[in-house]
N, C-alpha and C positions, 0 to 999 in steps of 0.2 A: 169162646176166646174173646179177646179184647175187641175184635172187629165187630162183634154183635152187641157190644156194650153201647149205651147212649153216649158215653164219653170214650175218648181214645186213650185207653189205659197205657200208661208208660212206666208205672212203678207201683210197688206194694209197700205201704206203711202198715198201719194197723188194719187198713183195708186198701182196696184198689184206689189208685190215684190216676185220674185221667183228665185230659184237656177236653172241654166241651167244644164240639165243632163250631157252634155259633159264637164262641168266644175266642176262637183261634186267630181271628184277624185283629185281636187286641195286642198282638205281638208277644215276644218272649225273649228269654235269656237262658243260655247254657254257659255256665262258668265253672272254672276249676283249674287247678295246677296241671301241668303236663303229666300225662300218665294216670289220671284219676278216673277216666271213663267218659270224657266229653264226646268223643267220636262215636262210641257205642250208643250213647243217648241220642245223638244226632241221627244215627242210622235208624234207631227204633222209632223216633218221631216221624222220620220220612216214610217208613213202612206204614205207620198208622194212618198218616194222611193219604198216602196212595191207596190204601185199602178201602177208603170211603170215597174215592173218586176225586181227591184233591191233588192236582199237579204240584210238583215240588221243583224248586231250583236250588242247587247248592254247588259249592266248589269242593273239589277233592284235593286238598292241599298237601296231603301226605301219601296219596296214591293207594289208600287202603279202603276206599268205598266202592271200588269197581266191581266187587263180587255181588252187589245187590241184585243182578238179574237171575242169579241161581240160588236154589234152596241151600240152606246151611244145615246146622244141626250136627255136623261132624266134629265140631270143636268140643273137646271135653269140658271146657269152661262154660260153654253154652248149655250143655246137658246138665251140668252141676247147678247152674243158676236156675234152670227150669225146675229141677227137682227141689231145690231149696224153697222156691216160691210155690211149690205144689201145683205146677201147671201140667196136669195129667193129659190135657188135650193139646199140648204144645205141638205144633206142626210146622216144620220147615217149609219155606216157599220162597220163590224168587219174585221179583217185581219188575214191571216194564221200565226200561232205562233207555235214555238217549244220551249219547256222549257228545260233548262239545270241546273244542280246543281252539284258543286264540291262534295258535301256531299251525292248526290244521293237521297235526301229526297223530293225535290219539282221539280224534273225534271230528265232528263236522266243524268246519271253520266258523268262527264267530267274528263278524265284522260290523262296523258302523261306518258312516261317512264322517269325514273331518267336520263337515258342516253341522251334522247332528250332535257331534261331541261338543262343539262350541269352544270359544276361547277361554272360558273360566276353568272348565275341567281340564282342557288341554294345557293350560298354564300350570295346573297342579302336577300333571304328568311330567311336564318339562322342567319343573322346579324353578319357575321364573319368579323374579321379584315383581313388585308392584309396577315399576316403570316398564319393565320388559313385557309384563302382562298387558299393560296399556297399549303398547305398540302392536302386540299380537291382535288385540281387539280392533285396532285401526285397520290392520290388514284384512280382517274378516269384513269390516264395514266397507272397505274399498271393493272387496270381492262382490259384496251384495250390490253396491251401487253401479258396478260395471258389468253385472250379469255373469260373473265368473263362478261356476260351480266348484266348490271345494269338496271333492269326493274321496280321493285317495291320497297317499303320502306324497306322491310326486306333485300333485296339485298344490299342496301346502308349501312345499319347498320352492316351487316355481313362483308362487304368490309372494312369499317372503322375499325372494330375490328381486322380483319386480318392484315391490314397494321400496326396498332398500335402494335400488338403482335410480328410483324417481322420487326420493324422499323430499327434495327441495320443491318439486312441483306439487306434491300433496300437502305440504306443510300448512299453507294458508287455509285450506278447507278442513283438514283433519287434525292438525296439531303437529307438534314437533316429533320427528321420527329420527332418533339418534342412530348413528352408525354403530355405536357400541351395543345398543339393544338389538339391532338386527343381527349383529355378529353373535351375540349371546344366544339368540333364538336358533340361529343356524347351527351353532355348536350343540345345543341341546337336541335338536332334530337329528343330528348325526349320531349322537350317543343313543337316542331312542332307536334309530335304525339299526345300530350295531347290536342292540339287545333283541332285535326281531320285532319291535313294537310296531313297525310299519305294516306288518301283516294284519293288524287289527283294523286298518282303514281301507275301505273299498266297497265294492258291490259284488254280489248281492248282499245288502245289509240284512242283519237279523230281523226277521219278522217275529215280533214278540208273541203273536198268536200261536206260533209253533211251540212255545213253552207251556201252553195251556191246553194240552191234549190229554185224552184218556184212551186206553186201549179197548179192544173188543169186549173185554170182561168188565169194563167200567172202572178199572183202576186208573188212578192218576199217574201220568208219566213222571218219572223222576229224572229230571235233567241234571246231568253231572258235568260240570266244567273241569277239565283236567287242569290243575293249577300248580303242580309241583314246580314246573319250569317258570310259570308266570310269577310265582312267589319269590323268585330270585330278584325281581324288581318290585319291591313291596308297594311303592307309590303307584305303579301302573296297575298292579292287582287291585288295590283299594279303589282307585279311580274307576277302573273298569266295572266293578260291582256297583259303585255309586252311580255310574252312568246307566246301568241296567235298571236300578231302582228308580231313577228319575224318569226313564223312558216309560216304565210301567205306570208310574204316577200320572204321567202326561197323557198316555194313550188310552187308558182304560176308562170306561164310563163309571159314573157314580152308581153304586148299588146299595148304599146304606150298610145295614148289618145283615148279611145273607145267612142262611142256615149253616153254611160252611164256606170256607174261603174259596175264592176263585184260583188262588195260587199262594203257596207258602214259600217265602224267600229266606234261605239261610245264609247269613253273612258271617263266614268263618274268619278267624284271625281279625276280629273287628277292631282291635286296638290299632291296627295299621291305618284304618280309616280316619281315626281321630288324632293320630300322631302328627304334631306340627300343623294342625288344620287351622287355616285362617278363621277368625271369629265369624266373619260374614258367611262363610260356607257352613260352619257349624250350625249357625242359626237357621239356614235354609234346610239343612238335613233334619233338624228338629221339626221344622214345619212339615217336611215331606213325610216323616215317620208318623206325625200326628194325623195328617190328612189322608194318607194312603189307605188307611183301614176302611174308609168309606168307599174305596174302589174294590174292596173284597180281598185285599192283599195282606197277609200276615208276614211280618218281618221278625226273624229270630236271629239275634246276635250271639255268636260263640266267641268267647274270649277267656283269658286266664283269670282275670280279675274283674268283677263287675264295675269297679271304680275306674277302669280303663275307658268307660263310656260316660260322656257328659251327663250330669244330673238331669238336665232337661229331657234327654233321650231316655235315660234309665227309668225315669218316672213313668214312662209310657209302656214299659215292658211288663205286662200283667202276669204272664205264665213263666215261672222261673224254676230252673233246676240248678242247684249249686252243689258242685262236687267239692272235694277237699281243697283247702288252702293250707299253706305252710306258714308257721309263725316262728321263725328262727331268730329274728331280730326285733327290737322294739318297734321299728317301722312296720315290719310284717304284722306285729300284734295289733297295731292301730288299724292296719288295712283289714284284718280279719274282723275287728270290732265294727268298722264302718260297713263291711259287707253284711254282717249279721243284722245291723240296724235297718237294712233295706227290706227285711221281711216283716210280715205281720207276726207279732210275737206269739209264742206258744208258752204259756205259763209252766208247762211241764217239761220244757226243753231249754237248756242253756245253749242257745244257738252259737254264740261265739266260741264256746268250748267244743261243741260237736263238730263244727266246720273243720277243726284241725284233727279230729279223730276219725273222720269218715274213711272207710276202706274203699278200695277200687270198686267201682260199680254202685257204691252207695251215694246218696245225695240228699240234700235238703230240698224239698219240693213244695211249691205253693202255686196253685192255679186259680183262675177266676171262676167263681160260682155262677149260678143262673142269673144273679142280679149284677154280675160284673165286678163283684168285690173279691179281693184276694182271700183265699182260704188260709187258715192258720198253718204255719209252716210245719212240715212233718219230716222226720227222718225215714228214708225209704230206700228200697233196693230196686234199681232200674231193671225192667224186664229184659230178657235176652233177645237179640235180633233173630228173625226167622231166616234171613238171607245169609249167603255164604260170606264168612269173614276173610277168606283167602282171596287176594286180588286176582283178577283175570289174567290169563296168559295172553301174550300178544295175539295169538291166533283166535282166541275166544273174543277178544275185543274187536278185532277186524270183522269177524263174522257178525257181531251185533251191529256194528256201524254200517256194514254193507246191507244188512237186512232191514235197516230203518227205511220208512217211507220217505224220509228226507234225503236219503243218499242220492247224490248226483246234482242236487239243486245248489247247495252251498259250495260244493267242491269246484264248480265251474266259475272262474272269475270273469266278471263283466267289466270292461274298460271303455265306457262311453266318453264322448267328447266333453271335456271339462276344462278347468283352468289351465292345466299343463298344455293341452293340445292347442287351446286358443292363444295362449301366450307365445307358444312356439310359432304359430301361424303369424302372429303379430310381428315377431322378430324377423321372420322371412319376408313379410310385406315391407317392413321398414328397410331391410337390406335391399330389396328390389327397388323401392322408391328412391333410396339414396343413389343407386346406380343410374336410374333413369333421369335423375335431376342433375347429373353432371353438366357443367357449363358447356354450351354449344353455341358457337359464334357469339360469344360474349354474353349470352343470356342464360339464365338458370334460376331455379327456385331452391330455397333452403329446405333441407329435409325436415319432415314433421317431427315433432317431439314425441317421446314415448307415449305420453298421456293423450296427445292428439290422435295418434295412431290407434290406441286401444279404444278410445271413444268412437272413432270412425268405424273401426272394425266391428264394434258391437251395435252400431246403429240399427242395422236391419233386424238382427235377432232381438234387440230390445223392443223394437216396434211391434214385432210379432208377439213377444212375451207379455206385453202390457195387457193384451186381451186373453191371456191364458193363465193357467195355474202357475206356470214358471214365472209369470210376471210379478208374483209376490216375492218379497225378499226371501233370501235363503235363511229362513228362521230356524234356529237351532233349539233342540229340546234340552236345555240345561236346567235341570231340576224343575221342569214344567213351567206353567204359566206364572208361578210366583216370582220368576226372574224377569217377567215382562215379555216373554217370548213364547213361541209355540213350536210344535213339530213341523218340519218341512213336509209339505204335502206333495 
């Protein structure tokens, strides 16, 4: 079978076509119109990587990848594909899976802290303009300077309220903070909360090492994030995956070109990432994709059209599987021609014509050879998956979730003292101070300002923090060190 091959065989052209494990961190692309077989290709590639001990991370955007833990083979189309390819030794099998869910409903909860998300990515989730994003950045800076931890959603809301209430006192040191921008941020936070996005922020935050595990048999764990509900908020979905990619880039050590990847990251519905993306962020994503391969991470984008991805990123995707595209209009025809031109030409194949003729499960495939050069594109039939195509029942899913070694850790929310609690204590202190300073026999002192109170309240903890790890600024991992920051330790 393909598992014993030196390459991870995913399709059959004139001969077997497979991805070389040592070239798998050179990234890749799965493209094609809806219904042409992209999801099956994704599944087959995940199985191949898992079989050689490479952990996988991917999102299940349509709810049809959950059957991976169980053997398949019962689908007549799978049997027919295996017969057509002459796979006499085709053997159904399941793969080790861990389910995750931002909403904590169909998998282990996935969380990060507000601080680790950072103002740039958070601005994208909240759809803020440049001025509003600047005000949000100021709020993060004030939190840093006053020792206020931004961990969960209520911390962020309390901090924005505090900055807005004291905008005049902060103006000299930090710049203008307009009431309109504060209001816009608060409205965006309310909208995010109504979408359930606040569940993504808090502790325990995801430990990325938990994504890089193998089972007792040495198979790589396939981490599946349930994304059908998350995809209802496309900007949140895309930014969530971008955050994960940036955290992997920042936290993993340099390994050069390993014999096989440390993790393969599949970015489904990739067009959502680049839709209306600010140029500065697009440039940083290009840098991350280029540099993260040296961390042993392979990134595979899945999208309908390869041209959905910026050329600077597309040029780094060495392993490509192109399913059918449709050409109903002159614009479609230009798109097909452009997509065909991204492959290394095959003199025996009119790629632009073949793209429109491919049947479901067929694809044009080009992978990197031993020297890292793309092979000549071939028309091929994708191998059938070994795992079950039918989604899990709710009971089956619950059993797998509860049987995981991670069960119980992420399910228990931790709410330690942070910005919300300290700002609430400040408000109570201010109120008590105002009462105690009421005039008595004609004497009295004016109550302290908000900023004076917060600085005073933080003096003791700041003095302790200077000599500790907490004394460092709350530095966020926004696309790694190339943004001039690092991960909060």
